[in-house]
C-alpha positions in Angstrom: -96.4 -143.5 -84.1 -93.5 -144.7 -82.1 -90.1 -144.9 -83.2 -88.4 -148.0 -82.1 -84.4 -148.2 -82.2 -82.4 -151.6 -82.0 -79.1 -153.0 -82.8 -77.9 -155.7 -85.1 -78.1 -158.3 -82.0 -81.7 -157.5 -81.0 -84.0 -160.2 -82.8 -87.2 -158.8 -81.4 -87.8 -156.4 -84.1 -85.9 -157.9 -87.0 -88.6 -159.9 -88.7 -91.0 -156.7 -88.6 -88.1 -154.9 -90.3 -87.0 -157.3 -93.1 -91.0 -157.9 -93.9 -92.0 -154.5 -94.2 -91.2 -153.8 -97.7 -92.9 -157.1 -98.9 -95.9 -155.8 -97.5 -95.3 -152.1 -98.9 -94.8 -153.1 -102.5 -97.4 -156.4 -102.6 -99.4 -154.7 -105.3 -96.4 -152.9 -106.9 -95.1 -155.3 -110.0 -92.1 -153.2 -110.8 -90.4 -154.0 -107.4 -88.0 -156.8 -107.1 -87.8 -158.5 -103.8 -84.3 -159.4 -102.7 -83.4 -163.0 -101.1 -84.4 -162.9 -97.6 -81.8 -165.0 -96.5 -79.3 -162.4 -97.8 -81.1 -159.1 -96.1 -81.3 -161.3 -92.9 -77.3 -161.3 -92.8 -77.3 -157.3 -92.2 -78.4 -158.4 -88.7 -75.2 -160.7 -88.4 -72.0 -159.2 -87.0 -70.4 -162.5 -87.9 -71.5 -163.2 -91.4 -71.8 -159.7 -93.3 -68.5 -158.3 -94.2 -69.7 -154.8 -93.5 -69.4 -155.4 -89.8 -65.5 -155.7 -90.0 -65.3 -151.8 -90.5 -68.5 -150.5 -89.2 -71.6 -150.7 -87.0 -75.5 -149.8 -87.6 -78.6 -148.7 -86.1 -82.1 -149.9 -87.2 -84.9 -147.8 -86.8 -88.9 -148.8 -86.9 -91.8 -146.6 -87.2 -94.8 -148.2 -85.6 -98.6 -147.1 -84.9 -100.3 -147.5 -81.5 -101.1 -151.2 -82.4 -97.3 -152.2 -83.4 -98.3 -151.9 -87.1 -95.0 -151.1 -89.0 -95.2 -147.6 -90.9 -91.6 -147.5 -92.1 -88.1 -148.2 -91.5 -84.4 -147.0 -91.8 -80.9 -147.9 -91.1 -77.9 -145.7 -90.4 -74.5 -147.0 -91.0 -71.4 -145.5 -89.1 -68.8 -146.9 -91.4 -65.5 -146.5 -89.9 -63.4 -147.5 -92.9 -65.1 -145.3 -95.4 -64.8 -142.3 -92.9 -61.0 -143.1 -92.4 -60.3 -143.9 -96.1 -61.9 -140.5 -97.2 -61.1 -138.5 -94.1 -64.9 -137.7 -93.2 -67.3 -138.2 -90.7 -70.3 -139.5 -92.5 -73.2 -141.4 -91.8 -75.2 -143.4 -94.6 -78.3 -144.1 -94.3 -79.8 -147.3 -96.1 -83.0 -149.6 -96.4 -85.5 -146.4 -96.2 -88.9 -147.3 -96.5 -91.9 -146.1 -95.3 -95.9 -145.3 -96.3 -97.1 -142.0 -98.2 -97.0 -139.9 -94.8 -94.2 -137.4 -94.5 -94.8 -137.6 -90.5 -93.3 -140.9 -90.8 -90.4 -140.4 -92.8 -89.6 -137.2 -90.6 -89.9 -139.3 -87.5 -87.3 -142.0 -88.7 -84.6 -139.6 -90.1 -84.8 -137.4 -86.9 -83.9 -140.4 -84.8 -81.4 -141.3 -87.4 -79.9 -137.7 -87.6 -79.6 -137.9 -83.6 -77.9 -141.4 -83.6 -75.4 -140.1 -86.1 -74.7 -137.0 -84.4 -74.4 -138.5 -81.2 -71.4 -140.7 -82.7 -69.9 -137.5 -84.0 -70.8 -137.5 -87.3 -71.5 -134.5 -89.2 -73.3 -135.2 -92.5 -75.6 -137.9 -93.9 -75.4 -139.6 -97.5 -77.5 -142.4 -99.1 -79.3 -144.1 -99.7 -76.6 -146.9 -99.9 -76.5 -150.6 -99.1 -74.4 -152.7 -96.6 -72.2 -154.1 -99.5 -70.7 -153.6 -103.0 -73.6 -155.2 -104.9 -76.3 -153.6 -102.7 -78.7 -151.1 -104.5 -78.2 -147.1 -104.2 -79.9 -144.1 -104.9 -83.4 -143.1 -104.6 -85.3 -143.8 -108.2 -86.5 -140.4 -109.4 -87.4 -141.5 -113.1 -88.3 -144.7 -114.7 -91.0 -145.9 -112.2 -92.8 -147.8 -115.0 -89.9 -150.3 -115.4 -89.1 -153.2 -113.4 -86.1 -152.8 -111.1 -82.9 -155.3 -111.8 -82.2 -157.7 -109.2 -80.6 -156.1 -106.0 -81.3 -152.5 -107.4 -83.5 -150.0 -105.8 -87.0 -149.4 -106.5 -89.3 -146.9 -104.6 -92.5 -144.7 -104.9 -92.0 -141.4 -106.4 -92.9 -139.7 -102.9 -89.4 -140.6 -101.7 -87.7 -137.7 -103.7 -90.3 -135.1 -102.0 -89.7 -136.5 -98.6 -86.1 -136.5 -98.7 -85.7 -133.2 -100.0 -88.2 -131.9 -97.7 -85.9 -133.2 -94.8 -83.1 -131.1 -96.3 -81.4 -133.7 -98.2 -79.6 -132.2 -101.5 -78.3 -133.9 -104.9 -75.0 -135.5 -104.4 -75.1 -137.1 -107.9 -77.2 -138.9 -110.2 -76.7 -142.6 -111.9 -78.4 -143.8 -115.2 -79.4 -147.2 -116.1 -79.7 -147.7 -119.9 -80.8 -150.5 -122.2 -79.2 -151.7 -125.0 -81.0 -153.9 -127.5 -79.6 -156.8 -129.4 -81.0 -155.6 -132.8 -78.2 -153.0 -132.3 -75.3 -153.4 -134.7 -71.6 -152.6 -133.1 -69.9 -150.4 -135.1 -67.4 -152.0 -137.1 -64.6 -149.6 -135.8 -65.4 -150.4 -132.3 -64.5 -154.4 -133.2 -61.7 -153.4 -135.3 -60.3 -151.4 -132.3 -60.8 -154.2 -130.0 -58.9 -156.7 -132.2 -55.9 -154.4 -132.6 -55.6 -153.6 -128.9 -55.7 -157.2 -128.0 -52.9 -157.8 -130.6 -50.8 -154.8 -130.1 -51.0 -154.7 -126.1 -51.1 -158.7 -125.9 -54.5 -158.7 -124.2 -57.1 -161.6 -124.3 -60.4 -162.3 -122.9 -60.9 -165.0 -120.2 -64.0 -166.6 -120.6 -65.5 -169.1 -118.0 -67.6 -172.4 -118.5 -68.4 -173.5 -114.9 -68.8 -171.6 -111.6 -66.1 -173.5 -109.8 -63.6 -172.1 -112.5 -64.3 -168.5 -111.4 -63.2 -169.2 -107.8 -59.6 -169.2 -108.6 -60.0 -165.5 -109.8 -61.7 -164.1 -106.8 -58.5 -162.5 -105.5 -57.7 -161.0 -108.7 -61.2 -159.5 -109.0 -60.8 -157.9 -105.5 -57.6 -156.2 -106.7 -59.1 -155.2 -109.6 -62.1 -153.6 -108.4 -59.7 -151.6 -105.8 -57.6 -150.5 -108.4 -60.0 -149.3 -111.3 -63.6 -148.6 -109.4 -63.4 -147.8 -105.8 -62.3 -144.4 -105.1 -64.3 -143.2 -108.4 -67.3 -144.7 -107.4 -67.3 -143.2 -103.9 -66.7 -146.7 -102.3 -63.9 -147.4 -100.1 -61.5 -150.5 -100.9 -63.4 -153.7 -100.4 -61.7 -156.2 -97.6 -61.6 -159.6 -98.0 -64.9 -160.2 -95.8 -66.7 -157.8 -98.4 -65.3 -159.5 -101.4 -66.8 -163.0 -99.8 -70.1 -161.1 -99.2 -70.1 -160.1 -102.7 -69.4 -163.4 -104.0 -71.9 -164.7 -101.9 -74.5 -162.6 -103.3 -73.6 -163.0 -107.0 -72.2 -166.3 -108.0 -74.9 -168.3 -106.8 -76.9 -167.5 -109.7 -74.3 -166.4 -111.9 -74.0 -167.5 -115.5 -70.3 -168.1 -115.9 -70.3 -167.5 -119.7 -71.4 -163.9 -118.6 -68.4 -163.3 -116.4 -65.2 -162.1 -118.5 -61.7 -160.6 -117.5 -59.5 -158.9 -119.8 -56.4 -160.5 -119.3 -52.4 -159.4 -119.8 -50.4 -162.4 -120.1 -51.5 -164.4 -116.9 -52.9 -161.2 -115.2 -56.1 -159.7 -115.3 -56.6 -156.0 -115.9 -60.0 -155.5 -116.4 -63.4 -157.1 -115.6 -67.1 -157.6 -116.9 -69.8 -159.0 -114.6 -73.0 -159.6 -115.8 -75.8 -161.6 -115.1 -79.0 -163.2 -116.3 -81.8 -161.3 -114.8 -83.9 -163.1 -112.1 -86.1 -160.3 -111.5 -89.6 -162.3 -112.5 -88.3 -165.5 -110.8 -87.7 -163.4 -107.6 -91.2 -161.9 -107.9 -92.9 -165.1 -107.9 -90.7 -166.8 -105.2 -91.2 -163.7 -102.8 -87.5 -163.9 -102.1 -87.4 -167.0 -100.9 -85.3 -170.2 -102.2 -87.5 -172.7 -100.6 -89.6 -174.6 -101.3 -90.1 -173.5 -105.0 -87.9 -170.5 -105.4 -84.9 -172.4 -106.7 -87.3 -174.0 -109.5 -88.3 -170.3 -110.5 -84.4 -169.0 -110.7 -83.2 -172.1 -112.6 -86.1 -171.6 -115.1 -85.5 -167.6 -115.4 -82.0 -168.6 -116.0 -82.8 -170.3 -119.3 -85.6 -168.3 -120.1 -85.0 -164.6 -119.5 -84.5 -162.3 -122.0 -82.2 -159.5 -120.5 -78.7 -159.5 -119.1 -77.7 -157.1 -116.3 -74.5 -155.5 -116.6 -73.8 -154.9 -112.8 -70.1 -154.1 -112.9 -67.3 -153.4 -115.5 -63.9 -151.9 -114.9 -60.5 -151.6 -116.5 -57.0 -150.6 -114.8 -56.4 -146.9 -115.7 -53.3 -147.4 -117.7 -55.5 -149.5 -120.3 -58.5 -147.0 -120.2 -56.7 -144.7 -122.9 -55.1 -147.3 -125.3 -58.4 -149.0 -126.7 -59.4 -150.7 -123.4 -62.6 -149.2 -123.3 -63.5 -150.5 -127.0 -62.5 -154.0 -126.0 -64.8 -153.8 -123.1 -68.0 -152.6 -125.2 -67.1 -155.3 -127.9 -67.3 -157.9 -125.1 -70.7 -156.1 -123.6 -72.1 -156.4 -127.0 -70.9 -160.1 -127.2 -72.5 -160.9 -123.9 -76.2 -160.0 -125.1 -75.8 -162.0 -128.3 -74.4 -164.8 -127.0 -77.5 -166.9 -126.4 -80.6 -166.9 -128.5 -82.7 -166.0 -125.4 -80.7 -162.6 -124.9 -82.6 -159.6 -126.3 -81.7 -156.8 -123.9 -78.7 -156.0 -122.0 -79.3 -153.4 -118.9 -76.3 -151.2 -118.2 -76.7 -150.3 -114.6 -76.1 -147.0 -112.7 -73.6 -144.9 -114.4 -72.6 -141.7 -112.7 -73.6 -138.2 -114.3 -69.8 -137.2 -113.7 -68.6 -139.7 -116.3 -69.4 -137.5 -119.4 -67.1 -139.8 -121.6 -69.2 -143.2 -120.8 -72.6 -141.1 -121.4 -71.4 -140.3 -124.6 -70.3 -143.5 -125.7 -73.8 -144.8 -124.6 -75.2 -142.5 -127.3 -72.7 -143.4 -129.9 -73.7 -147.3 -129.4 -77.4 -146.3 -129.1 -78.0 -147.3 -125.1 -80.9 -145.4 -124.0 -81.0 -144.2 -120.4 -84.3 -144.9 -119.1 -84.0 -145.3 -115.1 -82.5 -142.2 -113.1 -81.2 -142.8 -109.4 -80.3 -140.0 -107.3 -77.6 -139.9 -104.2 -78.3 -137.5 -101.5 -76.3 -135.7 -98.8 -77.3 -133.0 -96.1 -75.1 -131.5 -93.3 -75.8 -132.6 -89.5 -77.4 -131.4 -87.8 
């Protein structure tokens, strides 16, 4: 086995790196492929917002015939380390066959690169952008992944822990069934809060209407989620990357803002699940990928809730009830929607997990984020 290292600009090994998971999961129906065009941008310093505040090294494990056995990316996010005053390396895009020696070879090379840059810990898995999936799946392997979220074989947990990684935190993904009835009290609180605090819900009918609020959404993310989620505040280019990933297949009626007069103070990002369309298209938009996606947007029975936040000053005055009221409205807004999947809530948020229990939201997937000291 040989470990090949390369920088984002080196094109020779990019295709092998990108194609490896498509081969690894070709007989795994739960794995949902990404847009190949989006993933390819991780090699573009000019197109991907990450490179405004970081750099990365890519690693490939190959056999004596050049066949790929595994891959890994290790990130040095200068902005993250400056913001949190750390010396942290982030591992990303890890995939490998069921052979521990492959994982060991990849990570040892990644550790050495990170140590050479003066970094003293490694965390992950975590993507290059805000909407990229994070965490290693440790429970819920029988369920199809939400689009853009991590699916992996069960042996990844064993491999990572054998390499010395320890739990940093777990996140839970839950399911809300359309048959659930929102408690009358929640709806009453939501109405009272809107009236008493002068709040309203901004809804959209077309994608072009949403672009006028992009700057507000960036402010809201940074004000309500960034530090709590372990993410640094997002930059303008990060936001553009996020917009490019999300809005091209968004249902405008599922994107909502909580407004205080003319200014947003909360947001709800939900998207029709297009996982089955991505499986059929193998991550390609052309020649038939768009057809499958457009069909899925009309027929999917699941809404993916991929982000929600409200400014702290509104969280304790009933704003959370208003948020859940809108989540419920989203899953019942169209006849074909039967489920809402609430994606990756951290285990250090007991209040939200209690609210899940009260609303009948059942956790069904667990992802674990890891850390280990270097060396």
